[in-house]
N, CA, C and O atoms as a Tinker XYZ file with bonds, in Angstrom:
   380  protein
     1  N      0.837000   -1.131000   -0.003000    73     2
     2  CA    -0.003000    0.020000    0.013000    64     1     3
     3  C      0.909000    1.220000    0.016000    63     2     4     5
     4  O      1.818000    1.309000    0.842000    81     3
     5  N      0.671000    2.187000   -0.940000    73     3     6
     6  CA     1.520000    3.341000   -1.079000    64     5     7
     7  C      0.721000    4.567000   -0.604000    63     6     8     9
     8  O     -0.362000    4.839000   -1.123000    81     7
     9  N      1.243000    5.287000    0.357000    73     7    10
    10  CA     0.677000    6.532000    0.874000    64     9    11
    11  C      1.236000    7.679000    0.138000    63    10    12    13
    12  O      2.363000    8.096000    0.406000    81    11
    13  N      0.476000    8.227000   -0.811000    73    11    14
    14  CA     0.948000    9.368000   -1.641000    64    13    15
    15  C      1.110000   10.695000   -0.855000    63    14    16    17
    16  O      1.870000   11.573000   -1.263000    81    15
    17  N      0.390000   10.823000    0.266000    73    15    18
    18  CA     0.512000   11.987000    1.066000    64    17    19
    19  C      1.814000   12.102000    1.822000    63    18    20    21
    20  O      2.447000   13.155000    1.893000    81    19
    21  N      2.181000   10.967000    2.384000    73    19    22
    22  CA     3.420000   10.919000    3.213000    64    21    23
    23  C      4.600000   10.317000    2.452000    63    22    24    25
    24  O      5.739000   10.370000    2.916000    81    23
    25  N      4.323000    9.751000    1.291000    73    23    26
    26  CA     5.427000    9.181000    0.525000    64    25    27
    27  C      6.002000    7.892000    1.131000    63    26    28    29
    28  O      7.190000    7.601000    0.992000    81    27
    29  N      5.156000    7.149000    1.787000    73    27    30
    30  CA     5.594000    5.856000    2.404000    64    29    31
    31  C      4.872000    4.707000    1.740000    63    30    32    33
    32  O      3.866000    4.915000    1.062000    81    31
    33  N      5.371000    3.493000    1.927000    73    31    34
    34  CA     4.672000    2.359000    1.417000    64    33    35
    35  C      4.829000    1.237000    2.448000    63    34    36    37
    36  O      5.749000    1.222000    3.266000    81    35
    37  N      3.891000    0.311000    2.364000    73    35    38
    38  CA     3.875000   -0.841000    3.276000    64    37    39
    39  C      3.248000   -2.081000    2.571000    63    38    40    41
    40  O      2.195000   -1.995000    1.939000    81    39
    41  N      3.911000   -3.171000    2.705000    73    39    42
    42  CA     3.418000   -4.464000    2.098000    64    41    43
    43  C      2.278000   -4.973000    3.008000    63    42    44    45
    44  O      2.428000   -5.060000    4.227000    81    43
    45  N      1.131000   -5.308000    2.374000    73    43    46
    46  CA     0.018000   -5.967000    3.071000    64    45    47
    47  C      0.059000   -7.433000    2.608000    63    46    48    49
    48  O     -0.206000   -7.745000    1.447000    81    47
    49  N      0.397000   -8.315000    3.549000    73    47    50
    50  CA     0.597000   -9.705000    3.184000    64    49    51
    51  C     -0.430000  -10.588000    3.893000    63    50    52    53
    52  O     -0.216000  -11.795000    4.002000    81    51
    53  N     -1.488000  -10.050000    4.356000    73    51    54
    54  CA    -2.507000  -10.862000    5.069000    64    53    55
    55  C     -3.169000  -11.874000    4.078000    63    54    56    57
    56  O     -3.394000  -11.549000    2.912000    81    55
    57  N     -3.464000  -13.066000    4.557000    73    55    58
    58  CA    -4.065000  -14.114000    3.672000    64    57    59
    59  C     -5.450000  -13.775000    3.234000    63    58    60    61
    60  O     -5.978000  -14.428000    2.334000    81    59
    61  N     -6.103000  -12.728000    3.860000    73    59    62
    62  CA    -7.442000  -12.370000    3.401000    64    61    63
    63  C     -7.391000  -11.594000    2.082000    63    62    64    65
    64  O     -8.418000  -11.451000    1.418000    81    63
    65  N     -6.244000  -11.105000    1.699000    73    63    66
    66  CA    -6.129000  -10.401000    0.420000    64    65    67
    67  C     -5.385000  -11.274000   -0.545000    63    66    68    69
    68  O     -4.155000  -11.313000   -0.572000    81    67
    69  N     -6.187000  -11.995000   -1.364000    73    67    70
    70  CA    -5.612000  -12.915000   -2.378000    64    69    71
    71  C     -6.033000  -12.374000   -3.758000    63    70    72    73
    72  O     -7.225000  -12.229000   -4.031000    81    71
    73  N     -5.076000  -12.085000   -4.601000    73    71    74
    74  CA    -5.335000  -11.527000   -5.884000    64    73    75
    75  C     -6.236000  -10.278000   -5.852000    63    74    76    77
    76  O     -7.359000  -10.294000   -6.355000    81    75
    77  N     -5.703000   -9.176000   -5.235000    73    75    78
    78  CA    -6.476000   -7.972000   -5.132000    64    77    79
    79  C     -6.795000   -7.425000   -6.500000    63    78    80    81
    80  O     -5.954000   -7.462000   -7.399000    81    79
    81  N     -8.008000   -6.915000   -6.671000    73    79    82
    82  CA    -8.509000   -6.361000   -7.932000    64    81    83
    83  C     -8.697000   -4.867000   -7.744000    63    82    84    85
    84  O     -7.757000   -4.074000   -7.702000    81    83
    85  N     -9.941000   -4.547000   -7.637000    73    83    86
    86  CA   -10.302000   -3.109000   -7.484000    64    85    87
    87  C    -10.219000   -2.625000   -6.023000    63    86    88    89
    88  O    -10.267000   -3.405000   -5.072000    81    87
    89  N    -10.093000   -1.299000   -5.905000    73    87    90
    90  CA   -10.057000   -0.718000   -4.570000    64    89    91
    91  C    -10.730000    0.626000   -4.631000    63    90    92    93
    92  O    -10.818000    1.231000   -5.700000    81    91
    93  N    -11.220000    1.117000   -3.470000    73    91    94
    94  CA   -11.821000    2.445000   -3.403000    64    93    95
    95  C    -11.620000    2.948000   -1.966000    63    94    96    97
    96  O    -11.356000    2.182000   -1.039000    81    95
    97  N    -11.761000    4.292000   -1.828000    73    95    98
    98  CA   -11.750000    4.799000   -0.444000    64    97    99
    99  C    -12.970000    4.287000    0.328000    63    98   100   101
   100  O    -14.069000    4.215000   -0.222000    81    99
   101  N    -12.776000    3.939000    1.583000    73    99   102
   102  CA   -13.839000    3.438000    2.392000    64   101   103
   103  C    -14.320000    4.494000    3.351000    63   102   104   105
   104  O    -13.944000    5.661000    3.233000    81   103
   105  N    -15.155000    4.100000    4.309000    73   103   106
   106  CA   -15.638000    5.053000    5.297000    64   105   107
   107  C    -14.492000    5.640000    6.139000    63   106   108   109
   108  O    -13.589000    4.902000    6.532000    81   107
   109  N    -14.510000    6.906000    6.412000    73   107   110
   110  CA   -13.479000    7.507000    7.196000    64   109   111
   111  C    -12.165000    7.477000    6.409000    63   110   112   113
   112  O    -12.117000    7.794000    5.220000    81   111
   113  N    -11.111000    7.087000    7.112000    73   111   114
   114  CA    -9.804000    7.032000    6.448000    64   113   115
   115  C     -9.456000    5.533000    6.287000    63   114   116   117
   116  O     -8.520000    5.030000    6.907000    81   115
   117  N    -10.203000    4.869000    5.473000    73   115   118
   118  CA   -10.028000    3.390000    5.236000    64   117   119
   119  C    -10.066000    3.135000    3.719000    63   118   120   121
   120  O    -10.346000    4.032000    2.923000    81   119
   121  N     -9.784000    1.917000    3.363000    73   119   122
   122  CA    -9.802000    1.442000    2.020000    64   121   123
   123  C    -10.518000    0.125000    1.897000    63   122   124   125
   124  O    -10.380000   -0.741000    2.761000    81   123
   125  N    -11.306000   -0.045000    0.806000    73   123   126
   126  CA   -11.966000   -1.269000    0.515000    64   125   127
   127  C    -11.355000   -1.899000   -0.660000    63   126   128   129
   128  O    -11.188000   -1.203000   -1.662000    81   127
   129  N    -10.977000   -3.208000   -0.663000    73   127   130
   130  CA   -10.325000   -3.882000   -1.715000    64   129   131
   131  C    -11.031000   -5.192000   -2.037000    63   130   132   133
   132  O    -11.392000   -5.962000   -1.147000    81   131
   133  N    -11.221000   -5.427000   -3.358000    73   131   134
   134  CA   -11.773000   -6.735000   -3.808000    64   133   135
   135  C    -10.685000   -7.792000   -3.714000    63   134   136   137
   136  O     -9.607000   -7.645000   -4.288000    81   135
   137  N    -10.960000   -8.781000   -3.037000    73   135   138
   138  CA   -10.118000   -9.963000   -2.968000    64   137   139
   139  C    -10.619000  -11.049000   -3.949000    63   138   140   141
   140  O    -11.500000  -11.836000   -3.602000    81   139
   141  N    -10.084000  -11.086000   -5.111000    73   139   142
   142  CA   -10.632000  -11.966000   -6.144000    64   141   143
   143  C    -10.659000  -13.395000   -5.801000    63   142   144   145
   144  O    -11.699000  -14.037000   -5.949000    81   143
   145  N     -9.562000  -13.945000   -5.343000    73   143   146
   146  CA    -9.456000  -15.336000   -5.027000    64   145   147
   147  C    -10.236000  -15.764000   -3.798000    63   146   148   149
   148  O    -10.722000  -16.894000   -3.756000    81   147
   149  N    -10.378000  -14.898000   -2.789000    73   147   150
   150  CA   -11.130000  -15.152000   -1.590000    64   149   151
   151  C    -12.614000  -14.861000   -1.666000    63   150   152   153
   152  O    -13.361000  -15.151000   -0.731000    81   151
   153  N    -13.044000  -14.282000   -2.789000    73   151   154
   154  CA   -14.430000  -13.936000   -3.071000    64   153   155
   155  C    -14.963000  -13.074000   -1.898000    63   154   156   157
   156  O    -15.968000  -13.410000   -1.272000    81   155
   157  N    -14.262000  -11.959000   -1.621000    73   155   158
   158  CA   -14.643000  -11.095000   -0.502000    64   157   159
   159  C    -14.202000   -9.654000   -0.775000    63   158   160   161
   160  O    -13.499000   -9.346000   -1.737000    81   159
   161  N    -14.649000   -8.826000    0.106000    73   159   162
   162  CA   -14.241000   -7.361000    0.196000    64   161   163
   163  C    -13.406000   -7.287000    1.518000    63   162   164   165
   164  O    -13.826000   -7.771000    2.569000    81   163
   165  N    -12.267000   -6.687000    1.411000    73   163   166
   166  CA   -11.407000   -6.501000    2.592000    64   165   167
   167  C    -11.389000   -5.046000    2.974000    63   166   168   169
   168  O    -11.122000   -4.188000    2.132000    81   167
   169  N    -11.666000   -4.747000    4.226000    73   167   170
   170  CA   -11.724000   -3.380000    4.742000    64   169   171
   171  C    -10.512000   -3.178000    5.591000    63   170   172   173
   172  O    -10.313000   -3.883000    6.581000    81   171
   173  N     -9.654000   -2.174000    5.200000    73   171   174
   174  CA    -8.424000   -1.981000    5.938000    64   173   175
   175  C     -8.095000   -0.516000    6.111000    63   174   176   177
   176  O     -8.613000    0.336000    5.389000    81   175
   177  N     -7.258000   -0.232000    7.044000    73   175   178
   178  CA    -6.819000    1.156000    7.374000    64   177   179
   179  C     -5.800000    1.451000    6.290000    63   178   180   181
   180  O     -5.336000    0.552000    5.588000    81   179
   181  N     -5.455000    2.746000    6.165000    73   179   182
   182  CA    -4.433000    3.206000    5.231000    64   181   183
   183  C     -3.044000    2.665000    5.640000    63   182   184   185
   184  O     -2.123000    2.633000    4.825000    81   183
   185  N     -2.913000    2.259000    6.857000    73   183   186
   186  CA    -1.665000    1.690000    7.324000    64   185   187
   187  C     -1.548000    0.190000    7.052000    63   186   188   189
   188  O     -0.494000   -0.398000    7.295000    81   187
   189  N     -2.670000   -0.469000    6.525000    73   187   190
   190  CA    -2.622000   -1.853000    6.149000    64   189   191
   191  C     -3.249000   -2.808000    7.180000    63   190   192   193
   192  O     -3.229000   -4.020000    6.962000    81   191
   193  N     -3.799000   -2.308000    8.287000    73   191   194
   194  CA    -4.405000   -3.185000    9.257000    64   193   195
   195  C     -5.765000   -3.610000    8.816000    63   194   196   197
   196  O     -6.569000   -2.764000    8.423000    81   195
   197  N     -6.067000   -4.894000    8.860000    73   195   198
   198  CA    -7.409000   -5.448000    8.440000    64   197   199
   199  C     -8.454000   -5.162000    9.435000    63   198   200   201
   200  O     -8.357000   -5.586000   10.586000    81   199
   201  N     -9.474000   -4.443000    9.022000    73   199   202
   202  CA   -10.605000   -4.136000    9.885000    64   201   203
   203  C    -11.752000   -5.200000    9.788000    63   202   204   205
   204  O    -12.526000   -5.408000   10.722000    81   203
   205  N    -11.800000   -5.820000    8.661000    73   203   206
   206  CA   -12.873000   -6.767000    8.408000    64   205   207
   207  C    -12.821000   -7.388000    7.049000    63   206   208   209
   208  O    -12.247000   -6.805000    6.128000    81   207
   209  N    -13.402000   -8.556000    6.887000    73   207   210
   210  CA   -13.479000   -9.241000    5.600000    64   209   211
   211  C    -14.949000   -9.625000    5.365000    63   210   212   213
   212  O    -15.556000  -10.237000    6.244000    81   211
   213  N    -15.526000   -9.294000    4.234000    73   211   214
   214  CA   -16.950000   -9.463000    4.018000    64   213   215
   215  C    -17.116000  -10.304000    2.728000    63   214   216   217
   216  O    -16.773000   -9.842000    1.640000    81   215
   217  N    -17.650000  -11.552000    2.860000    73   215   218
   218  CA   -17.960000  -12.349000    1.712000    64   217   219
   219  C    -18.980000  -11.787000    0.786000    63   218   220   221
   220  O    -19.958000  -11.189000    1.234000    81   219
   221  N    -18.782000  -11.964000   -0.547000    73   219   222
   222  CA   -19.723000  -11.521000   -1.484000    64   221   223
   223  C    -20.226000  -12.724000   -2.306000    63   222   224   225
   224  O    -19.495000  -13.700000   -2.472000    81   223
   225  N    -21.416000  -12.663000   -2.800000    73   223   226
   226  CA   -22.035000  -13.768000   -3.540000    64   225   227
   227  C    -21.718000  -13.657000   -4.995000    63   226   228   229
   228  O    -22.638000  -13.500000   -5.798000    81   227
   229  N    -20.511000  -13.725000   -5.374000    73   227   230
   230  CA   -20.060000  -13.636000   -6.784000    64   229   231
   231  C    -18.601000  -14.132000   -6.885000    63   230   232   233
   232  O    -17.802000  -13.971000   -5.963000    81   231
   233  N    -18.300000  -14.725000   -8.018000    73   231   234
   234  CA   -16.952000  -15.168000   -8.254000    64   233   235
   235  C    -16.093000  -13.976000   -8.806000    63   234   236   237
   236  O    -16.587000  -13.170000   -9.595000    81   235
   237  N    -14.869000  -13.890000   -8.396000    73   235   238
   238  CA   -13.916000  -12.892000   -8.850000    64   237   239
   239  C    -14.412000  -11.445000   -8.779000    63   238   240   241
   240  O    -14.484000  -10.780000   -9.813000    81   239
   241  N    -14.761000  -10.930000   -7.572000    73   239   242
   242  CA   -15.054000   -9.538000   -7.530000    64   241   243
   243  C    -13.903000   -8.688000   -7.981000    63   242   244   245
   244  O    -12.757000   -8.932000   -7.603000    81   243
   245  N    -14.200000   -7.669000   -8.806000    73   243   246
   246  CA   -13.063000   -6.905000   -9.377000    64   245   247
   247  C    -13.214000   -5.373000   -9.307000    63   246   248   249
   248  O    -12.212000   -4.659000   -9.348000    81   247
   249  N    -14.440000   -4.865000   -9.203000    73   247   250
   250  CA   -14.628000   -3.446000   -9.143000    64   249   251
   251  C    -15.500000   -3.091000   -7.978000    63   250   252   253
   252  O    -16.428000   -3.824000   -7.638000    81   251
   253  N    -15.194000   -1.910000   -7.331000    73   251   254
   254  CA   -15.925000   -1.571000   -6.159000    64   253   255
   255  C    -15.999000   -0.052000   -6.073000    63   254   256   257
   256  O    -15.089000    0.668000   -6.483000    81   255
   257  N    -17.130000    0.408000   -5.519000    73   255   258
   258  CA   -17.357000    1.859000   -5.428000    64   257   259
   259  C    -18.300000    2.102000   -4.196000    63   258   260   261
   260  O    -19.294000    1.411000   -3.978000    81   259
   261  N    -17.906000    3.116000   -3.439000    73   259   262
   262  CA   -18.753000    3.507000   -2.277000    64   261   263
   263  C    -19.432000    4.821000   -2.650000    63   262   264   265
   264  O    -18.821000    5.675000   -3.292000    81   263
   265  N    -20.701000    4.989000   -2.248000    73   263   266
   266  CA   -21.452000    6.176000   -2.485000    64   265   267
   267  C    -20.850000    7.362000   -1.705000    63   266   268   269
   268  O    -20.175000    7.139000   -0.700000    81   267
   269  N    -21.068000    8.571000   -2.125000    73   267   270
   270  CA   -20.598000    9.753000   -1.494000    64   269   271
   271  C    -20.963000    9.819000   -0.050000    63   270   272   273
   272  O    -20.143000   10.207000    0.782000    81   271
   273  N    -22.186000    9.444000    0.274000    73   271   274
   274  CA   -22.621000    9.492000    1.672000    64   273   275
   275  C    -22.234000    8.254000    2.516000    63   274   276   277
   276  O    -22.508000    8.205000    3.716000    81   275
   277  N    -21.591000    7.250000    1.866000    73   275   278
   278  CA   -21.123000    6.091000    2.510000    64   277   279
   279  C    -22.136000    5.088000    2.930000    63   278   280   281
   280  O    -21.857000    4.213000    3.750000    81   279
   281  N    -23.392000    5.209000    2.341000    73   279   282
   282  CA   -24.434000    4.363000    2.718000    64   281   283
   283  C    -24.694000    3.144000    1.750000    63   282   284   285
   284  O    -25.477000    2.233000    2.019000    81   283
   285  N    -23.966000    3.227000    0.621000    73   283   286
   286  CA   -24.209000    2.153000   -0.445000    64   285   287
   287  C    -22.829000    1.746000   -1.013000    63   286   288   289
   288  O    -21.940000    2.572000   -1.220000    81   287
   289  N    -22.711000    0.469000   -1.244000    73   287   290
   290  CA   -21.517000   -0.099000   -1.873000    64   289   291
   291  C    -21.922000   -0.906000   -3.100000    63   290   292   293
   292  O    -22.837000   -1.727000   -3.041000    81   291
   293  N    -21.243000   -0.666000   -4.194000    73   291   294
   294  CA   -21.496000   -1.390000   -5.405000    64   293   295
   295  C    -20.257000   -2.254000   -5.776000    63   294   296   297
   296  O    -19.128000   -1.763000   -5.796000    81   295
   297  N    -20.501000   -3.528000   -6.063000    73   295   298
   298  CA   -19.409000   -4.497000   -6.402000    64   297   299
   299  C    -19.767000   -5.153000   -7.681000    63   298   300   301
   300  O    -20.922000   -5.554000   -7.827000    81   299
   301  N    -18.860000   -5.307000   -8.653000    73   299   302
   302  CA   -19.039000   -6.127000   -9.816000    64   301   303
   303  C    -17.922000   -7.093000   -9.941000    63   302   304   305
   304  O    -16.885000   -6.969000   -9.289000    81   303
   305  N    -18.147000   -8.102000  -10.820000    73   303   306
   306  CA   -17.125000   -9.132000  -10.977000    64   305   307
   307  C    -16.697000   -9.335000  -12.435000    63   306   308   309
   308  O    -17.177000   -8.681000  -13.360000    81   307
   309  N    -15.777000  -10.272000  -12.578000    73   307   310
   310  CA   -15.266000  -10.556000  -13.926000    64   309   311
   311  C    -15.295000  -12.026000  -14.308000    63   310   312   313
   312  O    -14.494000  -12.474000  -15.128000    81   311
   313  N    -16.225000  -12.786000  -13.710000    73   311   314
   314  CA   -16.334000  -14.210000  -13.996000    64   313   315
   315  C    -17.062000  -14.421000  -15.360000    63   314   316   317
   316  O    -18.167000  -13.935000  -15.598000    81   315
   317  N    -16.386000  -15.148000  -16.190000    73   315   318
   318  CA   -17.007000  -15.401000  -17.574000    64   317   319
   319  C    -18.315000  -16.178000  -17.369000    63   318   320   321
   320  O    -18.359000  -17.162000  -16.632000    81   319
   321  N    -19.347000  -15.726000  -18.019000    73   319   322
   322  CA   -20.640000  -16.432000  -17.985000    64   321   323
   323  C    -21.428000  -16.238000  -16.718000    63   322   324   325
   324  O    -22.558000  -16.715000  -16.618000    81   323
   325  N    -20.864000  -15.549000  -15.745000    73   323   326
   326  CA   -21.553000  -15.349000  -14.453000    64   325   327
   327  C    -21.380000  -13.921000  -13.906000    63   326   328   329
   328  O    -21.194000  -13.713000  -12.707000    81   327
   329  N    -21.445000  -12.972000  -14.804000    73   327   330
   330  CA   -21.170000  -11.564000  -14.401000    64   329   331
   331  C    -22.328000  -11.095000  -13.563000    63   330   332   333
   332  O    -23.484000  -11.399000  -13.857000    81   331
   333  N    -22.007000  -10.321000  -12.472000    73   331   334
   334  CA   -22.931000   -9.768000  -11.545000    64   333   335
   335  C    -22.604000   -8.365000  -11.173000    63   334   336   337
   336  O    -21.468000   -7.910000  -11.304000    81   335
   337  N    -23.594000   -7.695000  -10.714000    73   335   338
   338  CA   -23.483000   -6.324000  -10.185000    64   337   339
   339  C    -24.315000   -6.326000   -8.915000    63   338   340   341
   340  O    -25.524000   -6.546000   -8.982000    81   339
   341  N    -23.692000   -6.084000   -7.732000    73   339   342
   342  CA   -24.391000   -6.109000   -6.477000    64   341   343
   343  C    -24.377000   -4.720000   -5.833000    63   342   344   345
   344  O    -23.377000   -4.005000   -5.885000    81   343
   345  N    -25.504000   -4.361000   -5.228000    73   343   346
   346  CA   -25.628000   -3.071000   -4.488000    64   345   347
   347  C    -25.885000   -3.538000   -3.017000    63   346   348   349
   348  O    -26.800000   -4.308000   -2.728000    81   347
   349  N    -25.002000   -3.010000   -2.107000    73   347   350
   350  CA   -25.121000   -3.322000   -0.690000    64   349   351
   351  C    -25.474000   -2.047000    0.085000    63   350   352   353
   352  O    -25.001000   -0.965000   -0.265000    81   351
   353  N    -26.261000   -2.157000    1.086000    73   351   354
   354  CA   -26.515000   -1.105000    2.035000    64   353   355
   355  C    -25.586000   -1.246000    3.180000    63   354   356   357
   356  O    -25.506000   -2.312000    3.790000    81   355
   357  N    -24.868000   -0.188000    3.496000    73   355   358
   358  CA   -23.911000   -0.221000    4.631000    64   357   359
   359  C    -24.574000    0.290000    5.885000    63   358   360   361
   360  O    -25.084000    1.409000    5.940000    81   359
   361  N    -24.550000   -0.604000    6.940000    73   359   362
   362  CA   -25.205000   -0.178000    8.146000    64   361   363
   363  C    -24.216000    0.677000    8.963000    63   362   364   365
   364  O    -23.003000    0.509000    8.838000    81   363
   365  N    -24.728000    1.577000    9.785000    73   363   366
   366  CA   -23.828000    2.485000   10.608000    64   365   367
   367  C    -22.947000    1.687000   11.539000    63   366   368   369
   368  O    -21.886000    2.169000   11.937000    81   367
   369  N    -23.362000    0.441000   11.911000    73   367   370
   370  CA   -22.515000   -0.418000   12.756000    64   369   371
   371  C    -21.218000   -0.756000   12.137000    63   370   372   373
   372  O    -20.218000   -0.877000   12.844000    81   371
   373  N    -21.174000   -0.926000   10.760000    73   371   374
   374  CA   -19.954000   -1.303000   10.030000    64   373   375
   375  C    -18.981000   -0.147000    9.927000    63   374   376   377
   376  O    -17.783000   -0.381000    9.768000    81   375
   377  N    -19.450000    1.104000   10.012000    73   375   378
   378  CA   -18.576000    2.263000    9.832000    64   377   379
   379  C    -17.792000    2.581000   11.065000    63   378   380
   380  O    -17.010000    3.531000   11.073000    81   379
């Protein structure tokens, strides 16, 4: 993970992130990453600490976007013949 503000970088080697695909800013000062091989979304701090892992009902999630107000999350995948687009509501408990 590269911090462009401070010019620092850190390797995130947690087993929850397998074949990372898309990423987007998360709630607060966090990042959401699609873990293609683990079929999940990984929520982490900008320092690389894992805050949570959330399974998604699709193969190879690859694109992710959080709404401006932080209440909705959209995830799409790249599985041949089984393409999906999911919209999730984010509960305040998760933020």
